[in-house]
Steps between C-alpha positions, in 0.01 A plus 500: 500500500603176329342376176158335536221356290151378578305284528781266600570248780810708579292816551276486810411140417295618200295749708453818293402833654255744339785731403692214345190389311459851355861506386437173320148560366499869403593410142281193470229737387481863397318732744144539388161346435456170314306550176516767231349843426198352321375377841251700704674774702613376841370810683175687444312774683292369786199652678574846642860546615629157422652282229435135419757240405340229292505134611744237379792732428844346550827690517861479605710750699869414535417134457220507761164382372181697563136436415192715547298191590162392376305817592540875438751680720379849596748761614389823666632834365545783741289816462662806348389812689777712347448743220714306253472173308679209656632194320533173691624168384370147535809288541630157598744529786743238622562580865807327637396555861262205459586389143150544365380658174178702530300736279489844671435861424804729492366848566636795313530866596242746362645698211822299493444236236529125554689359800828326423515123526743365757712216366758395755709195409674431831387245756278755672245763397234479229471448129201647318359454148218693338148378435315828428501877548201647685387861449322653800363849434473750783191410705419208270260225599627264230824426324634449147734208428766487228636145452869463553571130563813354347492147363753227556691436176635187342858389446673479162460144378778349282363288218536436127274644231340161426520302823541528876243781507212547741173385327304729732693830521379769742462871432838674520705180470847549351688227318850485353531278195847352505492395133384834355636753751154652539348645815125460473208630709155343530241781482199284587427416135828430326876504539668830411867520412649788700863431429691294248877481466613643171611221264746529220388639167297260287539495123180569305380245249505552127255698288463491125818432297465846345640646830851442629663613822710814498574432871380253755120466536459432872260532791534510876255482787527652849195426712197591286698740278620377159738682268561395138764634261514447123688633201384351171604562136273433199639258243377333183204717412320825576255509789200674349283743696196345332566161664193464731642209702837654582823306544632292793823639646565245778339263751485578874574201729209379712660622828493861372156507345201699622226253405206708630526778240709623206767770546551782246809711427573772242810455288698693232707329230838638389335648187253700708200269455292464817302195610364308790656195669249262657592241766231241483396253766628207301850652503497642149674840452340659195555835326222657292308818424792663314510861383696391192703215350807354670754408238781249527784604730301721735482422868273538801644516857272503802495439876162394639409483870172372648342336798390137519149429627 
C-alpha cells in the first residue's frame, strides 16, 4: 500500500471512512468521561435488577463521541440463579460493525471475578471502557454498584511562569513553565510543583561579620527539596551562651526559603558546644540556645535539608 493521508483531495476526494476517522481521531481525546471525580457517579443502582446512567453524561471512545442524552438511561441486569456472586460491568462499547458507541452491561461469570474489557484497535471488532462494576449476589433482587468511570485528561500546556497561562485552569491540568523548568499540576485550588529541574548551587548571603566561611556556603533546590551546606568559623569575639538573641550565620536566598514556617536543626561546634540553627521565613539563618561559649577560631559545619511548602 502506498503512502496516504486524509482528509485530502488526493484521497477519495476528501471522503473519510469510519475506520480512517478513528485512526485520525483516537488521540484527539483520551478514552473516558468528560468531567472529574468530584462529579456525581455516572452509574448508580436502579430499581430491582437494573442500573441507571445519569443524564447529560458525555464521553469519548477512540475519538467517537457519546452522550447519555437528557434523560436517565436504564440498563437491565440479568438474574443470578447460581450459587455464587457474579460481577458484571457497565461499559461503553464502540462496535465497529455499525460504528456506534453504546452503554451496555457486560455480564460476568459467577465466582470468576470481573469480566475482561475487550479493546481491539484494528478496523473491526469492539473497544470497551469501564463505567462501573456491578455486584449481583446469588438470587439477588437488587444490585450494588461500584463506580469505575475514567475521566478524560488534559494535555500538558507550555507556558511561562508569569504569562501565557490559562486564567481558568481545570482540575488535573498540567503545565510546563519554559522559563523555570517546572512541571506544575492544578489540584482544583492551587498549582502544585511536581517537578523542577535542579539548578546550579546558589551562594548563601552573608550573616554577621563575626562569622567567616571555612568553605562555600551554598544551597540547591530539586523540586520541593532544598539542601543547604555551611561551614562557618568564629572570628573577632566569643559567642556567649547567654546571648538570648543568637547570632546570624548566613542569609538564605528567596528561591530557597520556606516562608510558611521556620526550620530547626541541631548543630555541634568544633569545641563540643551544641546549639540550634534556625532557618527563618525571612531568610535569616540564626544559631542560638548554646550549651556553652563558642570562642574565636571554632567552627560549625552543617548540611540542612527540608521541603518547601
